gemmi code that builds the backbone of each chain (N, CA, C; Angstrom):
import gemmi

chains = {
    "A": [
        ("MET", (0.856, -1.197, 0.000), (0.000, 0.000, 0.000), (0.885, 1.238, 0.000)),
        ("ALA", (0.746, 2.033, -1.060), (1.648, 3.159, -1.242), (1.539, 4.179, -0.118)),
        ("ASP", (0.322, 4.388, 0.373), (0.144, 5.429, 1.381), (0.104, 4.861, 2.793)),
        ("LYS", (0.661, 3.691, 2.957), (0.676, 3.087, 4.289), (1.516, 3.950, 5.227)),
        ("ARG", (1.033, 4.139, 6.416), (1.731, 4.950, 7.395), (1.969, 4.131, 8.658)),
        ("THR", (2.899, 4.619, 9.459), (3.115, 4.040, 10.782), (2.939, 5.145, 11.808)),
        ("LEU", (1.982, 4.949, 12.695), (1.702, 5.934, 13.736), (1.977, 5.325, 15.107)),
        ("THR", (2.390, 6.174, 16.013), (2.576, 5.753, 17.402), (1.624, 6.532, 18.297)),
        ("PHE", (0.924, 5.809, 19.141), (0.036, 6.429, 20.123), (0.569, 6.121, 21.514)),
        ("VAL", (0.643, 7.144, 22.322), (1.132, 6.988, 23.689), (-0.047, 7.191, 24.625)),
        ("LEU", (-0.392, 6.142, 25.347), (-1.582, 6.166, 26.205), (-1.174, 6.148, 27.668)),
        ("MET", (-1.869, 6.934, 28.469), (-1.527, 7.053, 29.886), (-2.722, 6.762, 30.796)),
        ("ASP", (-3.943, 6.959, 30.278), (-5.129, 6.867, 31.134), (-5.529, 5.434, 31.440)),
        ("PRO", (-5.962, 5.183, 32.668), (-6.572, 3.883, 32.966), (-7.952, 3.807, 32.321)),
        ("PRO", (-8.454, 2.597, 32.089), (-9.772, 2.479, 31.470), (-10.886, 2.850, 32.443)),
        ("PHE", (-12.058, 3.105, 31.897), (-13.293, 3.335, 32.665), (-13.287, 4.649, 33.440)),
        ("GLU", (-12.385, 5.562, 33.123), (-12.305, 6.806, 33.887), (-12.481, 8.049, 33.039)),
        ("ASN", (-12.080, 7.984, 31.765), (-12.090, 9.201, 30.966), (-12.344, 8.858, 29.510)),
        ("ALA", (-12.995, 9.772, 28.821), (-13.293, 9.551, 27.400), (-12.030, 9.475, 26.553)),
        ("ARG", (-10.894, 9.906, 27.122), (-9.652, 9.825, 26.344), (-9.357, 8.392, 25.907)),
        ("THR", (-9.669, 7.423, 26.777), (-9.422, 6.024, 26.411), (-10.245, 5.645, 25.188)),
        ("THR", (-11.516, 6.034, 25.201), (-12.394, 5.717, 24.077), (-11.894, 6.385, 22.799)),
        ("THR", (-11.532, 7.654, 22.897), (-11.062, 8.368, 21.707), (-9.770, 7.746, 21.189)),
        ("ALA", (-8.868, 7.388, 22.099), (-7.610, 6.768, 21.671), (-7.879, 5.465, 20.927)),
        ("LEU", (-8.779, 4.654, 21.463), (-9.065, 3.377, 20.802), (-9.808, 3.601, 19.487)),
        ("ARG", (-10.626, 4.639, 19.413), (-11.276, 4.977, 18.132), (-10.208, 5.318, 17.085)),
        ("LEU", (-9.228, 6.126, 17.475), (-8.178, 6.509, 16.529), (-7.373, 5.289, 16.071)),
        ("ILE", (-7.017, 4.456, 17.020), (-6.227, 3.263, 16.682), (-7.032, 2.357, 15.751)),
        ("ASP", (-8.314, 2.209, 16.065), (-9.182, 1.372, 15.239), (-9.257, 1.907, 13.806)),
        ("LEU", (-9.422, 3.214, 13.669), (-9.510, 3.808, 12.329), (-8.202, 3.613, 11.555)),
        ("ALA", (-7.086, 3.764, 12.246), (-5.793, 3.580, 11.578), (-5.636, 2.142, 11.096)),
        ("VAL", (-6.023, 1.212, 11.945), (-5.908, -0.205, 11.581), (-6.845, -0.536, 10.424)),
        ("LYS", (-8.030, 0.066, 10.409), (-8.953, -0.172, 9.289), (-8.364, 0.316, 7.970)),
        ("ARG", (-7.503, 1.336, 8.049), (-6.822, 1.816, 6.831), (-5.667, 0.906, 6.431)),
        ("GLY", (-5.330, -0.044, 7.306), (-4.187, -0.904, 7.042), (-2.874, -0.287, 7.470)),
        ("TRP", (-2.954, 0.798, 8.230), (-1.740, 1.455, 8.702), (-1.159, 0.692, 9.888)),
        ("ASN", (0.141, 0.744, 10.007), (0.793, 0.139, 11.167), (0.653, 1.062, 12.374)),
        ("VAL", (0.425, 0.455, 13.501), (0.212, 1.227, 14.721), (1.093, 0.686, 15.836)),
        ("ASN", (1.824, 1.588, 16.444), (2.539, 1.270, 17.675), (1.790, 1.914, 18.831)),
        ("VAL", (1.684, 1.184, 19.916), (1.062, 1.736, 21.116), (2.027, 1.555, 22.271)),
        ("PHE", (2.286, 2.641, 22.956), (3.048, 2.543, 24.199), (2.087, 2.878, 25.335)),
        ("ALA", (1.710, 1.860, 26.101), (0.779, 2.032, 27.218), (1.571, 2.089, 28.516)),
        ("TYR", (1.405, 3.191, 29.222), (2.131, 3.316, 30.478), (1.206, 3.873, 31.554)),
        ("GLU", (1.741, 3.940, 32.768), (0.915, 4.331, 33.928), (-0.386, 3.511, 33.918)),
        ("GLY", (-1.514, 4.147, 34.189), (-2.759, 3.395, 34.301), (-3.225, 2.724, 33.024)),
        ("ALA", (-2.685, 3.144, 31.892), (-3.117, 2.573, 30.611), (-2.722, 1.101, 30.463)),
        ("VAL", (-1.843, 0.613, 31.334), (-1.506, -0.814, 31.235), (-2.710, -1.683, 31.609)),
        ("TYR", (-3.739, -1.058, 32.198), (-4.955, -1.819, 32.523), (-5.970, -1.847, 31.383)),
        ("VAL", (-5.701, -1.118, 30.318), (-6.666, -1.089, 29.202), (-6.868, -2.491, 28.627)),
        ("ALA", (-5.800, -3.281, 28.610), (-5.888, -4.638, 28.054), (-5.707, -5.699, 29.141)),
        ("PHE", (-6.070, -5.352, 30.354), (-5.914, -6.289, 31.477), (-6.855, -7.479, 31.285)),
        ("ALA", (-6.292, -8.679, 31.363), (-7.065, -9.877, 31.008), (-8.181, -10.194, 32.001)),
        ("LYS", (-8.061, -9.721, 33.224), (-9.055, -10.106, 34.235), (-10.239, -9.139, 34.324)),
        ("GLN", (-10.334, -8.202, 33.395), (-11.543, -7.367, 33.348), (-12.757, -8.284, 33.182)),
        ("THR", (-13.803, -7.989, 33.939), (-14.988, -8.854, 33.930), (-16.245, -8.022, 33.758)),
        ("PRO", (-17.126, -8.412, 32.858), (-18.393, -7.687, 32.735), (-19.254, -7.904, 33.968)),
        ("HIS", (-20.113, -6.968, 34.241), (-20.947, -7.115, 35.448), (-22.399, -6.783, 35.148)),
        ("GLU", (-23.288, -7.328, 35.981), (-24.697, -6.959, 35.887), (-24.906, -5.638, 36.619)),
        ("ASN", (-26.120, -5.116, 36.556), (-26.424, -3.867, 37.251), (-27.770, -4.024, 37.951)),
        ("LYS", (-27.706, -4.413, 39.208), (-28.942, -4.703, 39.938), (-29.761, -3.441, 40.183)),
        ("VAL", (-29.090, -2.311, 40.305), (-29.817, -1.058, 40.527), (-30.769, -0.780, 39.368)),
        ("HIS", (-30.287, -1.079, 38.161), (-31.110, -0.844, 36.972), (-31.919, -2.075, 36.578)),
        ("GLY", (-31.761, -3.160, 37.338), (-32.489, -4.380, 37.007), (-31.962, -5.078, 35.774)),
        ("HIS", (-30.692, -4.862, 35.460), (-30.099, -5.470, 34.269), (-29.281, -6.697, 34.651)),
        ("ASP", (-29.500, -7.807, 33.941), (-28.595, -8.932, 34.102), (-27.373, -8.686, 33.201)),
        ("LEU", (-26.503, -9.677, 33.143), (-25.262, -9.490, 32.371), (-25.549, -9.126, 30.915)),
        ("ALA", (-26.487, -9.851, 30.318), (-26.766, -9.621, 28.898), (-27.377, -8.240, 28.676)),
        ("ALA", (-28.285, -7.844, 29.564), (-28.955, -6.557, 29.386), (-27.997, -5.395, 29.643)),
        ("GLU", (-27.120, -5.569, 30.613), (-26.175, -4.506, 30.933), (-25.165, -4.336, 29.797)),
        ("ASP", (-24.734, -5.474, 29.228), (-23.806, -5.455, 28.088), (-22.629, -4.518, 28.385)),
        ("HIS", (-22.036, -4.720, 29.538), (-20.976, -3.839, 30.016), (-19.739, -3.944, 29.131)),
        ("PRO", (-19.300, -2.849, 28.550), (-18.128, -2.940, 27.674), (-16.824, -3.004, 28.462)),
        ("ASN", (-15.968, -3.894, 28.048), (-14.635, -3.968, 28.649), (-13.600, -3.597, 27.598)),
        ("THR", (-12.656, -2.765, 28.001), (-11.691, -2.270, 27.012), (-10.803, -3.383, 26.464)),
        ("LYS", (-10.598, -4.440, 27.247), (-9.765, -5.532, 26.722), (-10.403, -6.134, 25.478)),
        ("GLU", (-11.751, -6.150, 25.435), (-12.446, -6.673, 24.255), (-12.227, -5.756, 23.053)),
        ("TRP", (-12.217, -4.462, 23.306), (-11.989, -3.521, 22.207), (-10.577, -3.670, 21.653)),
        ("VAL", (-9.607, -3.864, 22.553), (-8.228, -4.055, 22.086), (-8.120, -5.350, 21.283)),
        ("ALA", (-8.763, -6.395, 21.781), (-8.740, -7.674, 21.051), (-9.372, -7.507, 19.669)),
        ("ALA", (-10.443, -6.722, 19.596), (-11.103, -6.493, 18.304), (-10.178, -5.740, 17.354)),
        ("ILE", (-9.422, -4.805, 17.892), (-8.469, -4.058, 17.056), (-7.391, -4.999, 16.515)),
        ("LEU", (-6.902, -5.894, 17.371), (-5.879, -6.841, 16.922), (-6.442, -7.767, 15.834)),
        ("ALA", (-7.691, -8.178, 16.017), (-8.320, -9.043, 15.005), (-8.516, -8.272, 13.699)),
        ("GLN", (-8.925, -7.024, 13.819), (-9.099, -6.179, 12.634), (-7.775, -6.034, 11.882)),
        ("ALA", (-6.692, -5.901, 12.628), (-5.374, -5.734, 12.006), (-5.003, -6.953, 11.163)),
        ("GLU", (-5.391, -8.113, 11.632), (-5.088, -9.324, 10.854), (-5.822, -9.296, 9.525)),
        ("ARG", (-7.024, -8.721, 9.539), (-7.820, -8.677, 8.301), (-7.305, -7.626, 7.327)),
        ("THR", (-6.784, -6.527, 7.851), (-6.385, -5.421, 6.962), (-4.896, -5.416, 6.643)),
        ("GLY", (-4.141, -6.290, 7.300), (-2.705, -6.326, 7.050), (-1.925, -5.284, 7.828)),
        ("ALA", (-2.589, -4.644, 8.763), (-1.890, -3.676, 9.613), (-1.069, -4.420, 10.671)),
        ("LYS", (0.021, -3.813, 11.056), (0.818, -4.394, 12.138), (0.588, -3.551, 13.383)),
        ("VAL", (0.158, -4.193, 14.450), (-0.024, -3.494, 15.720), (1.024, -4.001, 16.699)),
        ("ASP", (1.862, -3.111, 17.143), (2.879, -3.451, 18.146), (2.510, -2.702, 19.421)),
        ("TRP", (1.881, -3.385, 20.339), (1.363, -2.771, 21.567), (2.298, -3.153, 22.708)),
        ("VAL", (2.956, -2.177, 23.276), (3.914, -2.411, 24.360), (3.326, -1.939, 25.684)),
        ("GLN", (3.381, -2.810, 26.645), (2.988, -2.480, 28.012), (4.259, -2.116, 28.790)),
        ("CYS", (4.307, -0.921, 29.346), (5.486, -0.513, 30.111), (5.673, -1.454, 31.305)),
        ("GLY", (6.797, -2.132, 31.313), (7.025, -3.143, 32.342), (7.059, -2.591, 33.752)),
        ("LEU", (7.660, -1.422, 33.908), (7.715, -0.813, 35.241), (6.304, -0.524, 35.748)),
        ("CYS", (5.476, 0.010, 34.862), (4.103, 0.372, 35.241), (3.273, -0.882, 35.522)),
        ("VAL", (3.527, -1.935, 34.750), (2.828, -3.203, 34.963), (3.171, -3.768, 36.334)),
        ("ASP", (4.457, -3.762, 36.647), (4.876, -4.348, 37.924), (4.340, -3.552, 39.107)),
        ("GLU", (4.390, -2.239, 38.990), (3.885, -1.402, 40.078), (2.427, -1.707, 40.387)),
        ("ARG", (1.682, -2.050, 39.355), (0.229, -2.210, 39.494), (-0.217, -3.660, 39.547)),
        ("GLY", (0.706, -4.592, 39.430), (0.311, -6.000, 39.409), (-0.567, -6.322, 38.217)),
        ("ALA", (-0.274, -5.663, 37.104), (-1.130, -5.778, 35.924), (-0.499, -6.655, 34.846)),
        ("GLY", (0.195, -7.685, 35.266), (0.951, -8.499, 34.321), (0.118, -9.346, 33.381)),
        ("GLU", (-1.147, -9.582, 33.761), (-1.961, -10.477, 32.938), (-2.731, -9.677, 31.885)),
        ("CYS", (-2.149, -9.548, 30.714), (-2.838, -8.840, 29.632), (-3.270, -9.849, 28.578)),
        ("ILE", (-4.136, -9.410, 27.691), (-4.636, -10.302, 26.647), (-3.488, -10.673, 25.701)),
        ("PRO", (-3.623, -11.778, 24.960), (-2.569, -12.160, 24.006), (-2.403, -11.120, 22.910)),
        ("GLY", (-1.173, -11.057, 22.386), (-0.915, -10.161, 21.260), (-0.201, -8.891, 21.639)),
        ("LEU", (-0.016, -8.677, 22.931), (0.708, -7.508, 23.416), (2.065, -7.969, 23.932)),
        ("ARG", (2.942, -7.028, 24.172), (4.228, -7.429, 24.734), (4.683, -6.457, 25.807)),
        ("ARG", (5.524, -6.955, 26.664), (6.104, -6.145, 27.721), (7.297, -5.378, 27.164)),
        ("GLY", (7.482, -4.137, 27.625), (8.613, -3.370, 27.129), (9.042, -2.310, 28.108)),
        ("SER", (9.707, -1.302, 27.573), (10.248, -0.247, 28.423), (10.205, 1.070, 27.643)),
        ("PRO", (10.535, 2.177, 28.298), (10.577, 3.439, 27.562), (11.524, 3.411, 26.354)),
        ("ALA", (12.478, 2.488, 26.353), (13.343, 2.373, 25.169), (12.529, 2.019, 23.927)),
        ("ASP", (11.451, 1.267, 24.126), (10.586, 0.935, 22.994), (9.899, 2.187, 22.453)),
        ("LEU", (9.552, 3.083, 23.367), (8.915, 4.325, 22.924), (9.878, 5.141, 22.059)),
        ("VAL", (11.137, 5.171, 22.456), (12.138, 5.877, 21.641), (12.224, 5.249, 20.252)),
        ("ALA", (12.259, 3.915, 20.231), (12.344, 3.221, 18.935), (11.090, 3.473, 18.105)),
        ("PHE", (9.935, 3.450, 18.755), (8.672, 3.744, 18.040), (8.737, 5.136, 17.410)),
        ("THR", (9.173, 6.088, 18.206), (9.196, 7.479, 17.745), (10.095, 7.630, 16.522)),
        ("GLU", (11.238, 6.963, 16.576), (12.188, 7.080, 15.466), (11.665, 6.415, 14.194)),
        ("ALA", (10.813, 5.396, 14.373), (10.368, 4.613, 13.214), (8.989, 5.015, 12.704)),
        ("SER", (8.380, 6.027, 13.307), (7.002, 6.376, 12.963), (6.925, 7.611, 12.068)),
        ("ASP", (5.838, 7.670, 11.309), (5.558, 8.882, 10.533), (5.024, 9.984, 11.430)),
        ("ASN", (4.390, 9.596, 12.529), (3.896, 10.593, 13.466), (3.619, 9.944, 14.820)),
        ("VAL", (3.567, 10.783, 15.825), (3.350, 10.314, 17.200), (2.296, 11.207, 17.847)),
        ("LEU", (1.343, 10.599, 18.518), (0.358, 11.371, 19.276), (0.395, 10.926, 20.732)),
        ("VAL", (0.741, 11.857, 21.587), (0.785, 11.581, 23.026), (-0.535, 12.033, 23.638)),
        ("ILE", (-1.267, 11.097, 24.199), (-2.557, 11.411, 24.827), (-2.343, 11.327, 26.327)),
        ("ALA", (-1.945, 12.442, 26.878), (-1.555, 12.459, 28.286), (-2.759, 12.683, 29.189)),
        ("THR", (-2.646, 12.229, 30.422), (-3.749, 12.373, 31.375), (-3.941, 13.821, 31.771)),
        ("LYS", (-2.857, 14.528, 32.063), (-2.958, 15.944, 32.464), (-1.998, 16.771, 31.633)),
    ],
    "B": [
        ("MET", (6.902, 27.207, 6.558), (5.586, 27.051, 7.183), (5.391, 25.600, 7.616)),
        ("SER", (4.891, 25.414, 8.796), (4.615, 24.074, 9.301), (3.114, 23.844, 9.371)),
        ("LYS", (2.767, 22.555, 9.474), (1.346, 22.203, 9.635), (1.147, 21.682, 11.059)),
        ("TYR", (0.164, 22.233, 11.715), (-0.097, 21.859, 13.107), (-1.500, 21.271, 13.248)),
        ("LEU", (-1.573, 20.262, 14.086), (-2.859, 19.697, 14.489), (-2.959, 19.828, 16.008)),
        ("LEU", (-3.856, 20.684, 16.441), (-4.079, 20.855, 17.880), (-5.430, 20.219, 18.232)),
        ("ILE", (-5.389, 19.233, 19.080), (-6.610, 18.529, 19.481), (-7.004, 19.014, 20.873)),
        ("GLU", (-8.231, 19.511, 20.970), (-8.718, 19.997, 22.269), (-9.845, 19.089, 22.755)),
        ("SER", (-9.615, 18.411, 23.870), (-10.621, 17.475, 24.393), (-11.349, 18.029, 25.611)),
        ("ARG", (-10.986, 19.234, 26.014), (-11.543, 19.745, 27.280), (-12.506, 20.897, 27.063)),
        ("ASP", (-13.377, 21.034, 28.028), (-14.423, 22.043, 28.014), (-13.889, 23.326, 28.669)),
        ("PRO", (-13.939, 24.456, 27.969), (-13.406, 25.689, 28.567), (-14.173, 26.153, 29.804)),
        ("PHE", (-15.389, 25.653, 29.978), (-16.131, 26.013, 31.188), (-15.566, 25.282, 32.413)),
        ("GLU", (-14.836, 24.195, 32.167), (-14.292, 23.393, 33.264), (-12.799, 23.618, 33.463)),
        ("TYR", (-12.077, 23.870, 32.363), (-10.625, 24.032, 32.436), (-10.245, 25.437, 31.950)),
        ("ALA", (-9.695, 26.220, 32.858), (-9.393, 27.616, 32.537), (-8.266, 27.765, 31.534)),
        ("GLU", (-7.473, 26.713, 31.336), (-6.342, 26.856, 30.416), (-6.756, 26.670, 28.951)),
        ("VAL", (-7.972, 26.229, 28.711), (-8.388, 25.957, 27.334), (-8.271, 27.194, 26.435)),
        ("PRO", (-8.698, 28.379, 26.886), (-8.540, 29.552, 26.018), (-7.090, 29.812, 25.605)),
        ("TYR", (-6.141, 29.438, 26.463), (-4.737, 29.601, 26.077), (-4.389, 28.695, 24.907)),
        ("TYR", (-5.014, 27.520, 24.878), (-4.802, 26.591, 23.762), (-5.385, 27.180, 22.477)),
        ("TYR", (-6.570, 27.796, 22.598), (-7.137, 28.500, 21.441), (-6.175, 29.596, 20.964)),
        ("ASP", (-5.618, 30.334, 21.920), (-4.683, 31.409, 21.573), (-3.470, 30.858, 20.837)),
        ("LEU", (-3.000, 29.696, 21.290), (-1.847, 29.072, 20.638), (-2.182, 28.780, 19.175)),
        ("ALA", (-3.371, 28.216, 18.952), (-3.783, 27.914, 17.572), (-3.844, 29.190, 16.736)),
        ("ALA", (-4.478, 30.219, 17.272), (-4.614, 31.471, 16.510), (-3.251, 32.114, 16.254)),
        ("SER", (-2.381, 32.078, 17.260), (-1.053, 32.692, 17.097), (-0.236, 31.978, 16.025)),
        ("LEU", (-0.291, 30.657, 16.035), (0.441, 29.901, 15.010), (-0.076, 30.239, 13.619)),
        ("SER", (-1.385, 30.382, 13.530), (-1.968, 30.720, 12.231), (-1.531, 32.114, 11.784)),
        ("ARG", (-1.557, 33.053, 12.706), (-1.166, 34.427, 12.340), (0.291, 34.502, 11.896)),
        ("LYS", (1.102, 33.544, 12.377), (2.511, 33.511, 11.972), (2.698, 32.784, 10.642)),
        ("GLY", (1.603, 32.372, 10.040), (1.693, 31.798, 8.704), (1.665, 30.289, 8.637)),
        ("HIS", (1.479, 29.634, 9.771), (1.410, 28.174, 9.759), (-0.010, 27.709, 9.439)),
        ("ALA", (-0.105, 26.512, 8.896), (-1.414, 25.903, 8.643), (-1.840, 25.162, 9.906)),
        ("VAL", (-2.945, 25.574, 10.474), (-3.340, 25.037, 11.782), (-4.758, 24.478, 11.721)),
        ("THR", (-4.907, 23.286, 12.249), (-6.233, 22.712, 12.457), (-6.451, 22.535, 13.949)),
        ("LEU", (-7.562, 23.076, 14.435), (-7.969, 22.853, 15.826), (-9.116, 21.855, 15.787)),
        ("PHE", (-8.863, 20.656, 16.302), (-9.879, 19.598, 16.265), (-10.458, 19.436, 17.654)),
        ("LEU", (-11.748, 19.695, 17.782), (-12.425, 19.607, 19.070), (-13.048, 18.224, 19.215)),
        ("VAL", (-12.848, 17.620, 20.377), (-13.358, 16.267, 20.595), (-13.778, 16.149, 22.054)),
        ("GLN", (-14.601, 15.136, 22.327), (-15.115, 14.906, 23.697), (-15.796, 16.195, 24.196)),
        ("ASN", (-15.571, 16.577, 25.447), (-16.206, 17.805, 25.935), (-15.627, 19.064, 25.293)),
        ("GLY", (-14.590, 18.902, 24.514), (-14.040, 20.035, 23.785), (-15.015, 20.619, 22.770)),
        ("VAL", (-16.075, 19.847, 22.431), (-17.048, 20.365, 21.453), (-18.106, 21.257, 22.115)),
        ("LEU", (-18.180, 21.265, 23.428), (-19.285, 21.984, 24.082), (-19.338, 23.481, 23.743)),
        ("PRO", (-18.212, 24.176, 23.618), (-18.314, 25.616, 23.325), (-18.766, 25.946, 21.911)),
        ("VAL", (-18.944, 24.954, 21.052), (-19.399, 25.289, 19.694), (-20.901, 25.560, 19.663)),
        ("ARG", (-21.597, 25.248, 20.767), (-23.002, 25.663, 20.849), (-23.031, 27.187, 20.986)),
        ("PRO", (-23.987, 27.826, 20.356), (-24.074, 29.282, 20.535), (-24.161, 29.622, 22.019)),
        ("GLY", (-23.234, 30.415, 22.499), (-23.194, 30.744, 23.918), (-22.028, 31.647, 24.220)),
        ("PRO", (-21.743, 31.870, 25.515), (-20.712, 32.839, 25.884), (-19.305, 32.471, 25.419)),
        ("ARG", (-19.031, 31.185, 25.171), (-17.688, 30.799, 24.723), (-17.616, 30.611, 23.211)),
        ("SER", (-18.744, 30.578, 22.551), (-18.697, 30.260, 21.126), (-18.038, 31.375, 20.321)),
        ("ASP", (-18.162, 32.614, 20.782), (-17.499, 33.712, 20.076), (-15.979, 33.535, 20.082)),
        ("VAL", (-15.464, 32.990, 21.174), (-14.013, 32.775, 21.277), (-13.569, 31.748, 20.240)),
        ("VAL", (-14.363, 30.691, 20.099), (-14.023, 29.663, 19.110), (-14.118, 30.245, 17.689)),
        ("SER", (-15.152, 31.035, 17.457), (-15.293, 31.653, 16.132), (-14.125, 32.589, 15.832)),
        ("ALA", (-13.629, 33.259, 16.863), (-12.485, 34.151, 16.665), (-11.249, 33.372, 16.227)),
        ("VAL", (-11.109, 32.160, 16.740), (-9.991, 31.314, 16.320), (-10.123, 31.006, 14.824)),
        ("ALA", (-11.331, 30.702, 14.408), (-11.554, 30.428, 12.980), (-11.254, 31.669, 12.143)),
        ("ARG", (-11.655, 32.837, 12.649), (-11.397, 34.078, 11.887), (-9.907, 34.360, 11.770)),
        ("ALA", (-9.114, 33.795, 12.684), (-7.655, 33.969, 12.621), (-7.020, 33.070, 11.559)),
        ("GLY", (-7.871, 32.277, 10.892), (-7.345, 31.433, 9.821), (-7.187, 29.969, 10.190)),
        ("VAL", (-7.597, 29.625, 11.391), (-7.482, 28.237, 11.841), (-8.675, 27.439, 11.315)),
        ("GLU", (-8.384, 26.240, 10.833), (-9.478, 25.328, 10.476), (-9.995, 24.722, 11.782)),
        ("VAL", (-11.212, 25.054, 12.150), (-11.777, 24.562, 13.410), (-12.795, 23.477, 13.098)),
        ("LEU", (-12.519, 22.276, 13.562), (-13.378, 21.124, 13.302), (-13.886, 20.547, 14.623)),
        ("ALA", (-15.104, 20.020, 14.581), (-15.688, 19.381, 15.773), (-16.030, 17.935, 15.439)),
        ("ASP", (-15.564, 17.032, 16.252), (-15.783, 15.599, 16.047), (-17.286, 15.306, 15.979)),
        ("ASP", (-17.722, 14.736, 14.862), (-19.169, 14.528, 14.694), (-19.727, 13.538, 15.712)),
        ("PHE", (-18.941, 12.560, 16.101), (-19.386, 11.584, 17.111), (-19.592, 12.270, 18.459)),
        ("SER", (-18.652, 13.119, 18.838), (-18.778, 13.848, 20.108), (-19.989, 14.778, 20.093)),
        ("LEU", (-20.250, 15.368, 18.932), (-21.433, 16.237, 18.806), (-22.702, 15.436, 19.014)),
        ("ARG", (-22.783, 14.276, 18.342), (-23.996, 13.449, 18.460), (-24.178, 12.965, 19.894)),
        ("GLU", (-23.076, 12.565, 20.542), (-23.167, 12.108, 21.936), (-23.799, 13.159, 22.830)),
        ("ARG", (-23.560, 14.419, 22.507), (-24.015, 15.522, 23.368), (-25.256, 16.223, 22.836)),
        ("GLY", (-25.833, 15.653, 21.796), (-27.071, 16.211, 21.254), (-26.904, 17.569, 20.612)),
        ("ILE", (-25.723, 17.822, 20.079), (-25.473, 19.103, 19.412), (-25.613, 18.893, 17.903)),
        ("GLY", (-26.606, 19.505, 17.325), (-26.838, 19.334, 15.893), (-25.817, 20.087, 15.064)),
        ("ALA", (-25.525, 19.542, 13.880), (-24.539, 20.193, 13.002), (-25.018, 21.559, 12.539)),
        ("ASP", (-26.320, 21.816, 12.670), (-26.855, 23.122, 12.252), (-26.821, 24.135, 13.392)),
        ("ARG", (-26.210, 23.732, 14.515), (-26.187, 24.628, 15.677), (-24.761, 25.035, 16.032)),
        ("LEU", (-23.847, 24.891, 15.120), (-22.448, 25.152, 15.451), (-22.103, 26.632, 15.329)),
        ("ALA", (-21.156, 27.056, 16.141), (-20.687, 28.438, 16.084), (-20.122, 28.742, 14.703)),
        ("THR", (-20.155, 29.996, 14.346), (-19.647, 30.421, 13.040), (-18.182, 29.998, 12.868)),
        ("GLY", (-17.900, 29.405, 11.742), (-16.516, 29.023, 11.442), (-16.150, 27.619, 11.858)),
        ("VAL", (-17.062, 26.925, 12.551), (-16.790, 25.557, 13.010), (-17.511, 24.568, 12.100)),
        ("LYS", (-16.796, 23.530, 11.689), (-17.400, 22.517, 10.824), (-17.349, 21.153, 11.508)),
        ("PRO", (-18.384, 20.349, 11.333), (-18.313, 18.979, 11.851), (-17.370, 18.152, 10.992)),
        ("ALA", (-16.716, 17.177, 11.611), (-15.776, 16.331, 10.866), (-15.653, 14.978, 11.557)),
        ("PRO", (-15.384, 13.953, 10.786), (-15.156, 12.638, 11.397), (-13.759, 12.564, 12.001)),
        ("LEU", (-13.591, 11.632, 12.933), (-12.277, 11.468, 13.561), (-11.220, 11.046, 12.536)),
        ("ASP", (-11.681, 10.499, 11.437), (-10.755, 10.129, 10.361), (-9.893, 11.311, 9.919)),
        ("ARG", (-10.438, 12.513, 10.062), (-9.684, 13.704, 9.656), (-8.387, 13.831, 10.472)),
        ("VAL", (-8.445, 13.418, 11.726), (-7.236, 13.448, 12.557), (-6.179, 12.513, 11.975)),
        ("LEU", (-6.638, 11.340, 11.537), (-5.680, 10.399, 10.947), (-5.084, 10.959, 9.659)),
        ("ASP", (-5.941, 11.617, 8.853), (-5.415, 12.233, 7.625), (-4.254, 13.174, 7.965)),
        ("LEU", (-4.484, 14.001, 8.964), (-3.484, 15.019, 9.309), (-2.243, 14.388, 9.946)),
        ("LEU", (-2.446, 13.359, 10.771), (-1.290, 12.658, 11.329), (-0.482, 12.015, 10.201)),
        ("GLY", (-1.194, 11.434, 9.252), (-0.516, 10.791, 8.126), (0.249, 11.767, 7.257)),
        ("GLU", (-0.224, 13.022, 7.240), (0.478, 14.055, 6.462), (1.687, 14.603, 7.210)),
        ("GLY", (1.871, 14.157, 8.447), (3.039, 14.593, 9.205), (2.854, 15.879, 9.975)),
        ("CYS", (1.603, 16.265, 10.225), (1.360, 17.470, 11.032), (2.005, 17.335, 12.406)),
        ("LYS", (2.449, 18.449, 12.904), (2.919, 18.472, 14.294), (1.683, 18.427, 15.185)),
        ("ALA", (1.569, 17.355, 15.957), (0.307, 17.109, 16.660), (0.446, 17.287, 18.166)),
        ("LEU", (-0.519, 17.987, 18.722), (-0.582, 18.177, 20.167), (-1.962, 17.782, 20.652)),
        ("TRP", (-2.007, 17.158, 21.810), (-3.281, 16.790, 22.448), (-3.397, 17.559, 23.750)),
        ("HIS", (-4.586, 18.140, 23.952), (-4.840, 18.755, 25.261), (-6.188, 18.307, 25.754)),
    ],
}
model = gemmi.Model(1)
for chain_id, residues in chains.items():
    chain = gemmi.Chain(chain_id)
    for i, (resn, *xyz) in enumerate(residues, 1):
        res = gemmi.Residue()
        res.name, res.seqid = resn, gemmi.SeqId(i, " ")
        for name, pos in zip(("N", "CA", "C"), xyz):
            atom = gemmi.Atom()
            atom.name, atom.element = name, gemmi.Element(name[0])
            atom.pos, atom.b_iso = gemmi.Position(*pos), 0.0
            res.add_atom(atom)
        chain.add_residue(res)
    model.add_chain(chain)
structure = gemmi.Structure()
structure.add_model(model)
structure.setup_entities()
């Protein structure tokens, strides 16, 4: 693909707290649908975006069972992005900052991601057509 | 001349620094740079006609392309026919276009 690009997204927010997570995943999803390569450096609370032990829940206050509540988990969205990448030929290299993972006990992430360090972010930056840092503050 | 993409995700009614971000966009434009200010999430709230919408329109008058994420608008019940002067609705894909073109990108 002549116009294929490589973008790097730097994520900091934990899931379920701010619309930034949703917007970041929307951007990554759109890039992957174009067949563009995407690097993600997830650090601080963002290492929980793909945490494998996220569990959907019912909502008794609203009288919703699991199916009715249909609670979205970000790990499912990340998995969908990885699956989409296989269909479009995009390469997604999603790095979980190891220091941040260890601090938070967040080592169990979904398959398809890898553990790394800020050195990976430097390498991503050097190899990308552009970088977008989505910082918490 | 450089190309800039400034993404504003915050509501100026909640964060006092947002107008400074608008000023940054307008200043870059006045210096001859191509600037896009992309409003997303609660960043779209001031495009409703109101006390802050004139400020956003002033940014557009300074030559900045001011876009509002259509998804964020729909989430907040803001119709495309109710936008401040100079603001256009746009899909998030536009951000990818600009990133792909190598714009200098900032998120706030």
